C-alpha positions in Angstrom: -24.6 17.7 25.0 -23.3 15.9 21.9 -24.7 12.5 23.0 -28.2 13.9 23.3 -27.8 15.7 19.9 -26.7 12.4 18.2 -29.6 10.5 19.8 -32.1 13.1 18.6 -30.7 12.9 15.0 -30.8 9.1 15.0 -34.4 8.9 16.4 -35.7 11.5 14.1 -34.1 9.8 11.1 -35.5 6.4 12.0 -39.0 7.9 12.3 -38.6 9.3 8.8 -37.5 6.0 7.4 -40.4 4.1 9.0 -42.7 5.8 6.6 -41.3 4.6 3.3 -38.9 1.6 3.5 -38.6 -0.8 0.6 -39.2 -4.5 1.0 -35.6 -5.4 0.2 -32.5 -3.9 -1.3 -31.8 -4.2 -5.0 -28.9 -6.2 -6.4 -27.0 -4.5 -9.2 -24.0 -5.4 -11.3 -20.8 -4.3 -9.7 -19.1 -1.5 -11.7 -15.7 -0.1 -10.8 -16.2 3.7 -11.3 -12.5 4.4 -10.8 -11.5 2.1 -13.7 -10.8 3.7 -17.1 -14.0 2.4 -18.8 -16.1 1.7 -15.7 -16.1 -2.1 -16.0 -16.7 -5.1 -13.8 -13.6 -5.9 -11.6 -13.3 -9.3 -13.3 -13.0 -7.7 -16.8 -9.9 -5.6 -16.1 -6.3 -6.7 -16.0 -5.4 -5.0 -12.8 -6.4 -6.7 -9.5 -9.4 -4.8 -8.2 -12.0 -5.4 -5.5 -15.2 -3.7 -4.4 -17.0 -3.5 -1.1 -20.7 -2.7 -1.3 -24.2 -3.5 0.0 -24.6 -5.5 3.2 -21.0 -6.7 3.2 -19.8 -3.1 3.4 -22.3 -2.2 6.1 -21.1 -5.0 8.3 -17.4 -4.0 7.9 -17.6 -0.2 8.4 -15.4 1.1 11.2 -14.5 4.5 12.5 -11.8 5.1 9.8 -11.3 4.0 6.2 -8.1 2.1 7.1 -9.9 -0.1 9.6 -12.9 -0.6 7.3 -10.6 -2.1 4.6 -7.9 -3.8 6.8 -9.5 -7.2 6.4 -9.5 -7.1 2.6 -6.9 -9.2 0.9 -3.7 -7.2 0.1 -4.8 -4.4 2.4 -3.6 -3.5 5.9 -3.8 -0.2 7.8 -1.6 2.3 9.6 -3.9 2.3 12.7 -3.1 5.5 14.5 -6.0 4.8 16.9 -9.7 4.5 15.9 -9.9 8.0 14.3 -6.8 8.1 12.0 -6.0 5.1 9.9 -5.0 5.1 6.2 -5.0 2.0 4.0 -1.8 0.1 3.3 -1.8 -1.7 0.0 0.7 -4.5 -0.6 3.1 -2.9 2.0 2.9 0.6 0.4 1.2 3.6 2.0 1.4 7.4 2.4 2.1 9.2 -0.9 2.0 6.0 -2.8 -1.6 5.1 -2.0 -4.2 7.6 -3.2 -7.6 8.0 -1.4 -10.3 9.4 -3.6 -13.9 10.5 -3.2 -15.9 9.8 -6.4 -12.7 9.8 -8.4 -11.2 13.0 -7.0 -8.5 13.3 -4.4 -9.5 13.8 -0.7 -7.3 17.0 -0.8 -6.5 16.7 2.9 -3.0 16.2 4.5 -3.5 12.6 5.6 -0.6 11.4 3.5 1.8 13.9 5.2 1.7 12.2 8.6 0.0 9.0 9.8 -1.7 10.8 12.7 -3.7 12.9 10.2 -7.2 11.6 9.6 -8.7 11.0 6.1 -11.6 13.4 5.6 -13.8 10.8 4.0 -16.7 9.1 5.8 -17.5 5.5 4.9 -20.8 5.3 6.8 -22.5 7.5 4.1 -20.8 5.8 1.1 -22.4 3.5 -1.5 -19.3 1.4 -2.3 -15.6 1.4 -1.8 -13.2 0.4 -4.6 -9.7 -0.9 -4.1 -7.1 -1.0 -6.9 -4.1 -3.1 -5.9 -0.9 -2.1 -7.5 0.0 1.0 -9.6 -2.9 3.2 -10.5 -0.8 6.2 -11.5 -1.9 5.9 -15.1 -5.3 7.5 -14.4 -4.8 9.2 -11.1 -1.2 10.4 -10.8 2.0 9.4 -9.1 0.2 9.6 -5.7 -1.4 6.3 -6.7 1.8 4.6 -7.7 1.1 1.8 -5.1 -2.7 1.6 -5.4 -5.8 3.6 -4.7 -9.0 3.5 -2.7 -12.1 5.2 -4.1 -15.1 6.0 -1.9 -18.2 6.2 -4.0 -21.2 8.4 -3.0 -24.2 10.0 -4.6 -23.3 13.5 -3.4 -23.4 14.7 -7.0 -26.4 12.8 -8.3 -26.0 11.1 -11.7 -29.6 9.8 -12.1 -33.1 10.8 -11.0 -34.5 8.2 -8.6 -37.6 6.3 -9.7 -39.3 7.5 -6.6 -39.6 11.1 -5.4 -37.5 10.3 -2.4 -35.2 7.5 -1.4 -32.5 7.1 1.2 -31.1 5.3 4.2 -30.9 5.7 8.0 -28.3 4.0 10.2 -27.4 3.8 13.8 -24.4 1.8 15.0 -22.0 1.3 17.9 -19.4 -0.9 19.4 -18.3 -2.0 22.9 -14.5 -1.6 22.7 -14.6 2.1 22.0 -18.2 2.8 23.0 -18.8 4.2 19.6 -22.1 5.9 19.0 -22.9 6.8 15.4 -26.0 8.0 13.7 -26.2 8.8 9.9 -28.8 9.3 7.2 -28.8 10.0 3.5 -31.6 11.2 1.2 -31.8 11.0 -2.6 -34.7 12.3 -4.6 -35.9 14.4 -7.5 -38.4 14.8 -10.2 -38.3 15.6 -13.9 -34.7 16.5 -14.8 -33.6 17.5 -11.3 -32.1 15.2 -8.6 -30.8 16.1 -5.1 -28.8 14.5 -2.3 -28.3 15.2 1.4 -26.5 13.2 4.1 -25.3 13.7 7.6 -23.4 11.6 10.2 -22.3 12.1 13.8 -19.9 9.8 15.7 -18.4 9.7 19.2 -15.9 7.3 20.7 -14.1 6.8 24.0 -10.7 5.4 24.7 -10.1 2.0 23.1 -10.3 -1.0 25.4 -7.5 -3.6 25.0 -6.8 -7.0 26.6 -3.4 -6.3 28.1 -0.6 -3.7 28.3 -0.6 -0.9 25.8 3.2 -1.4 25.4 4.1 -4.6 23.4 6.2 -7.4 25.0 9.0 -6.6 22.7 9.1 -2.9 23.8 8.8 -3.8 27.4 11.8 -6.2 27.1 13.8 -3.6 25.3 13.1 -1.0 28.1 14.0 -3.4 30.8 17.3 -4.4 29.1 18.1 -0.6 28.8 17.5 -0.2 32.5 14.2 1.7 32.1 10.9 1.0 33.6 8.0 0.0 31.3 4.7 1.9 32.0 1.8 0.1 33.7 -0.9 1.2 31.3 -3.2 -1.7 30.6 -6.8 -2.3 29.6 -7.1 0.8 27.4 -5.1 3.1 25.1 -5.1 6.5 26.7 -6.1 9.6 24.7 -7.8 7.7 21.8 -11.2 9.3 22.3 -12.7 11.3 19.5 -15.8 12.8 17.8 -16.6 13.5 14.2 -19.5 14.9 12.2 -20.2 16.1 8.8 -22.6 16.1 5.9 -23.3 17.2 2.3 -26.0 18.6 0.0 -25.9 18.4 -3.7 -28.0 18.6 -6.8 -27.9 17.9 -10.5 -29.7 18.7 -13.7 -30.0 15.5 -15.7 -31.0 15.6 -19.4 -31.2 13.0 -22.1 -27.7 13.7 -23.3 -25.9 14.7 -20.1 -25.9 16.1 -16.7 -24.4 18.9 -14.6 -24.2 18.9 -10.8 -22.6 20.4 -7.7 -22.3 19.5 -4.1 -21.0 21.0 -0.9 -19.7 19.0 2.1 -18.2 19.6 5.5 -16.1 17.3 7.7 -15.2 18.1 11.3 -13.3 15.9 13.8 -11.5 16.2 17.1 -9.5 13.2 18.4 -6.7 12.4 20.7 -3.2 11.3 19.6 -2.1 8.0 21.1 1.3 8.2 22.9 0.8 11.9 23.8 -0.8 12.5 27.2 -3.1 15.4 26.3 -2.4 16.2 22.7 -5.2 16.2 20.2 -6.1 17.3 16.7 -9.0 19.7 15.8 -9.7 19.4 12.0 -12.2 20.9 9.6 -12.7 20.6 5.8 -15.1 22.5 3.5 -15.3 21.0 0.1 -17.1 21.7 -3.2 -17.5 19.0 -5.9 -18.7 19.5 -9.4 -19.5 17.1 -12.3 -20.6 17.5 -15.9 -21.1 14.9 -18.6 -22.2 15.0 -22.2 -23.2 12.0 -24.4 -22.3 12.3 -28.0 -22.6 10.2 -31.2 -19.6 9.4 -33.4 -16.0 8.6 -32.4 -16.3 10.6 -29.2 -19.0 8.9 -27.0 -18.9 10.9 -23.8 -17.2 14.0 -22.4 -16.6 14.2 -18.6 -15.5 17.2 -16.5 -15.1 16.8 -12.7 -13.6 19.1 -10.2 -13.2 19.7 -6.4 -12.2 22.6 -4.3 -11.0 22.1 -0.7 -10.5 24.5 2.3 -8.8 22.5 4.9 -7.3 23.3 8.3 -6.3 21.5 11.4 -4.6 22.5 14.7 -2.5 20.1 16.7 -3.0 21.0 20.4 -0.3 20.0 22.9 -3.0 20.2 25.6 -6.4 21.8 26.0 -5.9 25.6 25.4 -2.3 25.1 24.1 -2.4 25.2 20.3 0.8 24.0 18.6 1.2 23.5 14.8 -1.5 24.7 12.4 -1.8 23.1 9.0 -3.8 25.0 6.3 -4.4 23.7 2.8 -6.4 25.2 0.0 -6.5 22.9 -3.0 -8.4 22.2 -6.2 -8.5 19.5 -8.8 -9.9 19.6 -12.3 -10.2 16.5 -14.5 -11.4 16.2 -18.1 -11.8 13.0 -20.0 -13.2 12.0 -23.4 -14.4 8.4 -23.9 -14.2 7.2 -27.5 -14.5 4.3 -29.8 -12.3 4.0 -32.9 -14.0 1.0 -34.4 -12.6 -2.5 -35.0 -13.0 -3.3 -31.3 -10.9 -0.4 -30.0 -12.3 1.9 -27.3 -10.7 4.1 -24.6 -10.4 7.4 -22.8 -8.0 10.3 -23.0 -7.9 13.3 -20.6 -6.2 16.1 -18.7 -5.8 16.5 -15.0 -4.7 19.6 -13.1 -4.1 19.8 -9.3 -3.1 22.9 -7.4 -2.2 22.6 -3.7 -1.4 25.6 -1.5 0.0 24.2 1.8 0.9 26.1 4.9 2.4 24.9 8.2 2.7 27.3 11.1 4.3 26.6 14.4 7.6 25.5 16.1 7.0 21.8 15.2 6.2 22.5 11.5 8.7 20.0 10.0 7.7 20.9 6.4 7.9 24.4 5.0 4.9 26.0 3.3 4.7 25.4 -0.4 2.6 25.4 -3.5 2.4 22.3 -5.7 1.0 22.4 -9.2 0.6 19.2 -11.2 -0.5 19.0 -14.9 -1.1 15.6 -16.5 -2.2 14.1 -19.8 -3.2 10.5 -20.0 -4.7 7.9 -22.5 -6.1 4.4 -22.1 -7.1 2.1 -24.9 -8.7 -1.3 -24.9 -9.4 -3.9 -27.6 -11.7 -6.9 -27.4 -10.9 -10.0 -29.4 -12.8 -13.2 -29.3 -11.2 -14.5 -26.1 -8.7 -11.7 -25.4 -8.8 -8.2 -24.1 -5.8 -6.0 -24.6 -5.2 -2.8 -22.5 -2.6 0.0 -23.2 -2.1 3.2 -21.4 0.3 6.2 -20.9 0.6 9.3 -18.7 2.8 12.3 -18.5 2.8 14.3 -15.3 4.6 17.6 -14.7 5.0 18.6 -11.1 6.2 22.0 -9.9 6.8 22.8 -6.2 7.4 26.4 -5.2 8.7 26.4 -1.6 8.4 29.4 0.7 11.9 29.2 2.0 15.5 29.5 0.9 15.4 26.1 -0.8 15.4 25.1 -4.5 12.1 24.7 -6.2 11.2 21.4 -7.9 10.1 21.0 -11.5 10.1 17.5 -13.1 8.0 15.3 -15.4 7.1 11.7 -14.6 6.2 9.2 -17.3 4.0 6.2 -16.7 3.2 3.3 -19.1 1.0 0.2 -18.8 0.1 -2.8 -20.8 -2.4 -5.5 -19.8 -4.2 -8.5 -21.2 -7.1 -10.7 -20.1 -7.4 -14.2 -21.7 -10.7 -16.0 -21.3 -9.1 -19.4 -22.1 -12.0 -21.5 -20.9 -15.6 -21.1 -19.7 -15.6 -19.1 -16.5 -11.7 -19.1 -16.5 -9.4 -16.1 -17.2 -5.8 -15.3 -17.0 -4.9 -11.6 -16.5 -1.5 -10.0 -16.8 -0.7 -6.3 -16.1 2.7 -4.7 -16.7 3.3 -1.1 -15.6 6.3 1.3 -15.6 5.4 4.0 -13.1 7.3 7.2 -12.1 6.6 9.1 -8.9 7.7 12.6 -8.2 9.0 13.1 -4.7 6.7 15.1 -2.4 7.4 18.2 -0.4 8.0 16.3 2.9 10.6 14.1 1.2 12.3 17.1 -0.4 12.2 19.8 2.3 11.5 18.2 5.7 13.7 19.6 8.5 12.3 19.4 12.0 10.6 17.2 14.7 7.9 15.0 13.4 6.3 14.4 16.8 3.7 11.8 15.6 6.4 9.6 14.1 8.6 10.3 17.1 11.6 11.3 14.9 13.4 14.3 13.5 13.1 14.3 9.7 15.5 15.7 7.2 14.6 15.9 3.5 16.9 15.9 0.5 16.3 18.5 -2.3 18.4 16.3 -4.7 16.0 13.4 -4.7 15.3 11.9 -8.2 12.0 10.6 -9.5 11.1 7.2 -8.1 10.6 4.6 -10.9 9.0 1.2 -10.5 8.3 -1.7 -12.8 5.5 -4.0 -11.7 4.1 -7.3 -13.0 0.7 -8.6 -11.8 -0.5 -12.0 -12.8 -4.0 -13.3 -11.8 -5.7 -16.6 -12.5 -9.5 -16.4 -12.0 -12.4 -18.8 -12.0 -15.9 -17.6 -11.6 -19.2 -19.5 -11.6 -22.3 -20.5 -9.7 -20.3 -23.2 -7.9 -16.6 -23.1 -7.0 -14.9 -19.8 -7.6 -11.3 -18.7 -6.9 -8.7 -16.1 -7.7 -4.9 -16.2 -7.3 -2.8 -13.1 -7.9 1.0 -12.8 -7.7 3.0 -9.5 -8.1 6.6 -8.4 -8.4 7.6 -4.7 -8.0 11.1 -3.5 -8.9 11.9 0.0 -7.7 14.7 2.3 -8.9 15.5 5.2 -6.6 12.9 4.1 -4.0 12.5 6.9 -1.4 12.6 6.0 2.3 13.5 7.5 5.7 16.6 6.0 7.3 17.9 6.5 10.8 21.3 8.2 11.0 22.0 7.4 14.7 22.1 11.1 15.6 19.7 12.8 18.2 18.1 16.2 17.6 15.6 17.7 20.0 15.6 14.4 22.0 14.4 12.6 18.8 16.3 10.2 16.5 17.2 11.8 13.2 15.9 10.2 10.0 17.0 11.4 6.6 15.3 10.7 3.3 17.5 8.5 1.0 17.1 6.5 -2.2 18.0 3.0 -3.1 16.7 0.2 -5.2 13.9 -1.9 -3.6 11.9 -4.9 -4.5 8.4 -6.1 -3.4 6.8 -9.4 -4.1 3.8 -11.3 -2.8 0.4 -12.9 -3.5 -3.3 -12.8 -2.7 -5.4 -16.0 -3.0 -9.0 -16.7 -2.3 -11.2 -19.8 -2.8 -15.0 -19.9 -2.3 -16.4 -23.4 -2.0 -20.2 -24.0 -1.9 -21.1 -26.6 0.7 -24.8 -26.4 0.5 -27.0 -24.8 -2.2 -30.6 -26.0 -1.5 -33.2 -23.6 -2.7 -33.1 -20.6 -0.3 -30.4 -22.1 1.9 -26.7 -21.5 1.0 -23.6 -22.5 3.0 -20.2 -21.5 1.7 -16.6 -22.0 2.8 -14.0 -19.3 2.1 -10.2 -19.9 2.3 -7.9 -16.9 1.8 -4.3 -15.7 2.3 -2.0 -12.8 1.4 1.7 -12.0 1.7 4.1 -9.2 0.8 7.9 -9.0 1.2 9.8 -5.7 0.9 13.6 -5.3 0.8 16.1 -2.6 -0.2 18.7 -3.7 -2.7 21.3 -3.1 0.0 19.8 -6.0 1.9 17.9 -4.1 4.5 14.3 -5.0 5.3 11.8 -2.2 4.8 9.7 -1.1 7.8 6.0 -1.6 8.5 5.6 -4.5 6.0 2.5 -6.6 7.0 3.2 -10.3 7.7 1.8 -13.4 6.1 -1.9 -13.8 6.8 -4.2 -16.8 6.1 -7.6 -18.0 7.3 -10.9 -19.5 6.7 -14.6 -18.6 7.1 -18.1 -20.0 6.8 -21.2 -18.1 5.8 -24.8 -19.2 5.8 -27.7 -17.5 4.1 -31.4 -18.4 4.3 -34.2 -16.0 3.3 -33.6 -12.8 5.3 -30.9 -14.4 7.5 -27.1 -14.2 7.2 -24.6 -15.8 9.7 -20.9 -15.9 9.2 -17.7 -16.7 11.1 -14.0 -16.5 10.3 -10.6 -16.7 11.8 -7.3 -15.4 10.3 -3.8 -16.1 11.5 -1.3 -13.3 11.3 2.3 -14.6 11.4 5.1 -13.2 13.4 6.9 -10.4 11.6 10.6 -10.6 12.4 11.9 -9.3 9.0 12.2 -5.8 10.4 14.1 -2.6 9.5 16.7 -0.9 11.6 15.3 0.3 15.0 12.1 -1.6 14.3 10.8 -4.2 16.8 9.2 -7.5 15.6 5.5 -8.2 16.0 4.2 -11.4 17.6 1.7 -13.7 15.8 -1.9 -13.6 16.7 -5.4 -14.8 15.6 -8.3 -12.6 14.8 -11.6 -14.4 15.1 -14.8 -12.8 14.0 -18.5 -13.6 13.6 -21.4 -11.7 12.1 -25.1 -12.0 11.8 -27.8 -10.0 10.1 -31.5 -10.1 9.5 -34.0 -8.1 7.6 -37.0 -7.5 9.9 -40.3 -7.0 8.1 -42.2 -3.9 9.4 -45.5 -3.8 7.6 -44.7 -3.2 4.0 -41.1 -2.2 4.9 -38.0 -3.8 6.4 -35.1 -2.9 8.6 -31.6 -4.4 8.3 -30.2 -5.4 11.7 -26.6 -6.5 12.0 -24.3 -7.7 14.7 -20.5 -8.3 14.4 -18.1 -9.6 17.0 -14.4 -8.8 16.4 -11.2 -10.2 18.1 -13.4 -12.7 19.9 -10.3 -14.4 21.4 -9.3 -11.1 23.0 -5.8 -11.3 21.5 -3.0 -8.8 21.9 -3.1 -8.0 18.2 -0.8 -5.4 16.6 -0.8 -4.1 13.0 2.8 -4.3 11.9 2.0 -1.6 9.3 1.2 0.8 12.1 3.9 3.2 13.4 2.3 2.9 16.9 2.2 -0.9 17.0 4.3 -1.0 20.1 2.1 1.3 22.1 -1.3 0.9 20.5 -2.6 -2.6 19.8 -5.9 -3.2 18.1 -9.1 -3.2 20.2 -9.9 -6.2 22.3 -13.0 -8.3 22.1 -15.8 -6.0 20.7 -19.4 -6.3 19.7 -20.6 -4.0 16.9 -24.4 -3.6 16.6 -26.5 -1.5 14.3 -29.7 -1.0 12.3 -30.0 0.3 8.8 -33.2 1.2 7.0 -33.3 1.9 3.2 -36.3 3.4 1.7 
């Protein structure tokens, strides 16, 4: 029934697109909308990258974590194809914020790694990645970085044509994905509108060997237990998702006001559980208002989102278990200004209210209400060859817990200072220093129960202090028409780093983990070089060399868990007229610097290729793309995933799709 529905949606959308496709897509300057002053990523001190256009279309996967996992400095938690959050420089969960158009996703994906993110990349315009602390603008939930999914759900401009849009169908062989999506943007006069819809289905993920890792199988044999014989697929990883949005804006000469409504629904199996699955739904409203002014204050911005979220964790069909409900809203006000003498910046207020409820025997976190009020400021000054950035944020967080437990009320202070020095033509040196505080979250304070997805019994600590980190980021950049490269190094020193540590006890047949605090240090690098090998008219051949690394340890000498290993590789890409062909291979080192009760991960190579072509159809064109992943059919396991020992990445897979933009 759902397959025929998806097919009808895709076919109907392609018929609409055939009537009005443009000859080719437009190329625009890249702007990071999540940066303080909406600048190019090369103009800001903090390491930032953007995925957009055809590159994004070729990389899109079933979850945002897998879509971004090949980006430098980024890995994923990979809880199967449906639930996967990004990991930035070894940090995840409540330290990495996931945004939609600059506002929080407002789901419960950071609470547990089996919870999906309620954002859909297939209908996005671009995805922005900020590496390192982004708490200055977006709160302590972004103390390790952020990902911002940019859409046009609340339009900010009236299209030049009465109607524009895109239609896309895609699939892959490893999970038998079937996805159809479309988006429409249009308007006339002062009014603009947007609509989008997507529908996806996947089956169990195919893998090249056993679901259990060699390390786990050896451990079981040594303990006198029998490993399971599951191979060729990961059971209970099938899923389906659908959703869409409608929105509209009034856009005048001095400002705009708009509103959108969106819905996201998904049902997916939980790897490692025979019949368990999650049934999730989110209804969301987003609003935006902007006013352009003259004088010191240049622009006023007001954005907000309201979310009605629920999901039920079923132990088996017809056997509902824990229910999670969350009503939340976020309001954000900012004033962009220019003081003269080269100074410009933004100041603002942010308020977030989260009403969380967990019902069921396995609800390991009590119901609570979290209110966060913040004030922030960011200032920038351009000199002849220097740019100086300064920022500060104060964030008060109150948690009222519906249990016989103490409430939480503390204020976190974050500061930043950065500089970009254009010391030669097409060369820049960037330094960013931050002092970030993160308030502990409800799970870290109040957890007391079995966390089935993580296969452990969690116990929080109501006496946890604020987590403080001091981070230094240094980047050397060279851009130009020929050779280009960037090298970034970072060092992160934590005081009172919050982590879950095993006690050795057993409760409800699960190992007990308690939240503790200790000093911790992270350091690492990202490096990328792009070398032109051929630049002859309309023919371009380039070589890309890239690597990243992160090391995380507690001050007591223990290694931190789920830290990605060293990764390096190379790729070639060739472009001629409407053709693009690329190939790359990345080596993932063995990760044997592991935490207590964590197994090492073997090394592997991920080889990929992709090809795309814009097919002319009369006065229009259709973008066809093909991508092959894990071409060597390796037993590849993301060390950042809590399920790495029972759920490897998909085996050899072919992704194919068509996208029409009109």
